[in-house]
C-alpha positions as CSV (number, residue, x, y, z in Angstrom):
1,M,118.3,162.1,58.4
2,T,118.8,163.4,61.9
3,D,122.2,165.0,62.7
4,P,123.9,162.6,65.2
5,A,125.5,165.6,66.9
6,H,122.0,166.6,68.1
7,E,121.0,163.2,69.2
8,T,121.4,161.5,72.5
9,P,123.4,158.2,72.6
10,L,121.5,155.6,74.6
11,F,122.8,152.9,76.9
12,P,120.0,150.3,77.5
13,L,120.5,148.5,80.9
14,N,118.8,146.1,83.2
15,T,118.5,148.9,85.7
16,V,116.6,152.2,86.3
17,L,118.7,155.3,86.8
18,F,117.2,158.0,88.9
19,P,118.1,161.7,88.9
20,G,120.8,162.2,91.5
21,G,121.6,158.4,91.5
22,R,124.8,156.6,91.0
23,L,125.7,154.5,88.0
24,G,128.5,152.0,87.9
25,L,129.4,150.3,84.6
26,K,132.1,147.9,83.4
27,V,132.4,148.7,79.7
28,F,134.0,146.4,77.2
29,E,131.9,146.5,74.0
30,A,133.5,148.5,71.2
31,R,130.3,150.7,70.7
32,Y,130.3,151.7,74.4
33,L,134.1,152.2,74.6
34,D,133.8,154.6,71.7
35,L,130.8,156.2,73.4
36,M,132.6,156.8,76.7
37,S,135.6,158.3,74.8
38,A,133.3,160.6,72.9
39,C,131.4,161.7,76.1
40,L,134.7,162.4,77.9
41,R,136.2,164.3,74.9
42,E,133.0,166.4,74.3
43,Q,131.9,166.7,77.9
44,R,128.5,165.4,77.0
45,P,126.1,163.0,78.8
46,F,124.5,159.8,77.5
47,G,121.0,158.5,78.1
48,V,120.3,155.4,80.3
49,V,117.1,153.6,79.5
50,A,115.8,150.4,81.1
51,L,115.5,147.3,79.0
52,R,112.0,145.9,78.4
53,S,113.4,142.9,76.5
54,G,116.8,141.8,75.1
55,Q,120.3,141.7,76.6
56,E,122.7,144.4,77.7
57,V,125.5,142.7,75.7
58,R,124.9,142.5,72.0
59,Q,124.0,138.9,70.9
60,G,124.2,138.8,67.1
61,D,121.0,140.3,65.7
62,D,118.9,139.8,68.8
63,A,116.3,142.6,69.1
64,V,116.1,144.8,72.1
65,A,113.2,147.0,73.4
66,F,113.7,149.7,75.9
67,E,111.6,152.2,77.9
68,T,110.9,155.6,76.3
69,I,111.6,157.6,79.4
70,G,115.2,157.5,80.8
71,V,117.7,159.7,82.6
72,L,120.8,161.4,81.4
73,A,124.1,160.3,82.9
74,E,127.1,162.5,83.3
75,L,130.5,160.9,83.6
76,V,132.2,161.3,87.1
77,E,135.1,158.9,86.8
78,V,136.6,156.6,84.1
79,D,139.3,154.1,84.9
80,S,141.0,151.7,82.6
81,L,141.1,148.3,84.3
82,R,143.1,146.8,81.5
83,P,143.2,147.2,77.7
84,G,139.7,147.2,76.3
85,I,137.9,147.4,79.6
86,L,136.7,150.6,81.4
87,Q,135.3,151.0,84.9
88,V,132.9,153.9,84.6
89,R,131.1,155.9,87.4
90,G,128.3,158.2,86.4
91,R,125.6,160.3,88.0
92,G,122.0,160.6,86.9
93,T,120.9,164.2,86.1
94,Q,117.6,164.9,84.2
95,R,114.8,162.7,82.8
96,F,114.1,162.7,79.1
97,Q,111.5,161.3,76.7
98,V,112.6,159.4,73.6
99,E,110.7,160.8,70.6
100,Q,112.5,158.8,67.9
101,S,115.4,156.3,68.0
102,H,117.5,154.4,65.5
103,Q,120.4,151.9,65.8
104,Q,123.8,152.4,64.1
105,A,125.6,149.7,62.2
106,D,127.9,149.2,65.3
107,G,124.8,148.6,67.5
108,L,124.8,152.0,69.3
109,W,121.3,153.5,69.7
110,L,120.8,157.2,69.1
111,A,117.6,159.1,69.8
112,R,115.9,162.4,69.4
113,T,114.9,163.3,72.9
114,R,112.9,165.9,74.9
115,L,114.0,166.9,78.4
116,L,111.4,166.5,81.1
117,P,111.0,168.9,84.0
118,D,113.0,168.4,87.2
119,D,111.1,167.6,90.4
120,E,109.6,170.5,92.1
121,P,111.6,171.3,95.3
122,V,108.8,170.4,97.7
123,A,109.3,169.1,101.2
124,P,108.0,165.7,102.4
125,A,104.5,165.8,104.0
126,A,104.4,165.6,107.8
127,S,102.9,162.1,107.5
128,Q,106.0,161.0,105.6
129,H,108.6,162.0,108.2
130,E,109.0,158.5,109.4
131,T,110.0,157.4,105.9
132,V,112.6,160.3,105.8
133,R,114.0,159.1,109.2
134,G,114.0,155.6,107.9
135,L,116.2,156.5,105.0
136,A,118.6,158.3,107.3
137,N,118.8,155.2,109.4
138,A,119.3,153.0,106.3
139,I,122.2,155.2,105.2
140,A,123.8,155.1,108.7
141,S,123.4,151.3,108.7
142,L,125.0,150.9,105.3
143,K,127.9,153.2,106.2
144,A,128.5,151.1,109.3
145,Q,129.0,148.2,106.9
146,G,131.5,150.2,104.9
147,A,129.1,151.1,102.1
148,E,128.5,154.6,100.8
149,P,125.2,154.2,98.8
150,F,124.6,157.8,97.8
151,D,126.5,160.9,96.7
152,A,126.6,163.8,99.1
153,P,125.1,166.2,99.8
154,Y,122.0,164.5,101.2
155,H,118.6,166.3,100.7
156,F,116.3,164.9,103.3
157,E,114.3,168.2,102.9
158,L,113.3,167.2,99.3
159,A,110.5,164.7,98.7
160,G,111.9,163.7,95.3
161,W,115.4,163.1,96.6
162,V,114.1,160.9,99.4
163,A,111.8,159.0,97.1
164,N,114.5,158.4,94.5
165,R,117.0,157.1,97.1
166,W,114.5,154.7,98.6
167,C,113.6,153.5,95.1
168,E,117.3,152.7,94.4
169,I,117.7,150.4,97.4
170,L,114.3,148.8,97.7
171,P,113.9,145.2,96.3
172,I,111.1,146.0,93.9
173,P,110.7,144.9,90.3
174,L,112.4,146.9,87.5
175,A,109.0,147.8,86.0
176,A,107.8,149.3,89.3
177,K,111.0,151.3,89.6
178,Q,110.5,152.6,86.1
179,K,106.9,153.7,86.9
180,L,108.1,155.5,90.0
181,M,110.9,157.2,88.2
182,E,108.5,158.4,85.5
183,L,106.0,160.0,88.0
184,P,106.2,163.8,87.6
185,D,104.9,164.5,91.1
186,P,107.6,163.9,93.7
187,L,105.1,163.9,96.6
188,A,103.1,161.2,94.8
189,R,106.2,159.2,94.3
190,L,107.2,159.5,97.9
191,A,103.6,158.6,99.0
192,L,103.8,155.3,97.1
193,V,107.2,154.5,98.6
194,D,105.8,155.4,102.1
195,E,102.8,153.1,101.5
196,F,105.2,150.2,100.4
197,L,107.4,150.7,103.5
198,R,104.5,150.7,105.9
199,G,103.0,147.6,104.2
200,K,106.3,145.8,104.8
201,G,106.6,147.1,108.4
202,V,109.8,149.0,107.7
203,V,108.3,152.2,109.0
204,K,105.3,152.7,111.3
């Protein structure tokens, strides 16, 4: 048996969390209320993995399948909307690989995980500068509408940060976002985003 204290609790979701990204959750299932309490008390993160099949909310004995590469989330803010419901805000930190997982009787998934390297701090290529400017314009437009999509500070000088923020707001399938998040090369990730944006005429 694996020691639960050395395992990562998992939260399978219909979303892909990126390092540096925001996570907003409304938590009401007992297993996740207990998880949030434990994470707050122990100052520990939990893992977010994208669902391949199944539902976020437990439906009897329905099986779920999730991706094996996810991102750790640290708690930023937890508010109690009313008894039994929490509004949670988290932030993505580091990618991890699930090596082995199992489900507890209460439905919570635990996994033995291996941390993956952070993106290399490389600058966007000169050919990608329009995509960087496009992100800055998108942020300004969203702010003008009263939305604050990303946490400061902004890192337009980092290819990985720019690629991740675009991935969060682009209307692309969950599976595509997952593949982009998994890419270990931030320049390759940004190149794919750049190609997509040029194909859609968003940048020229």
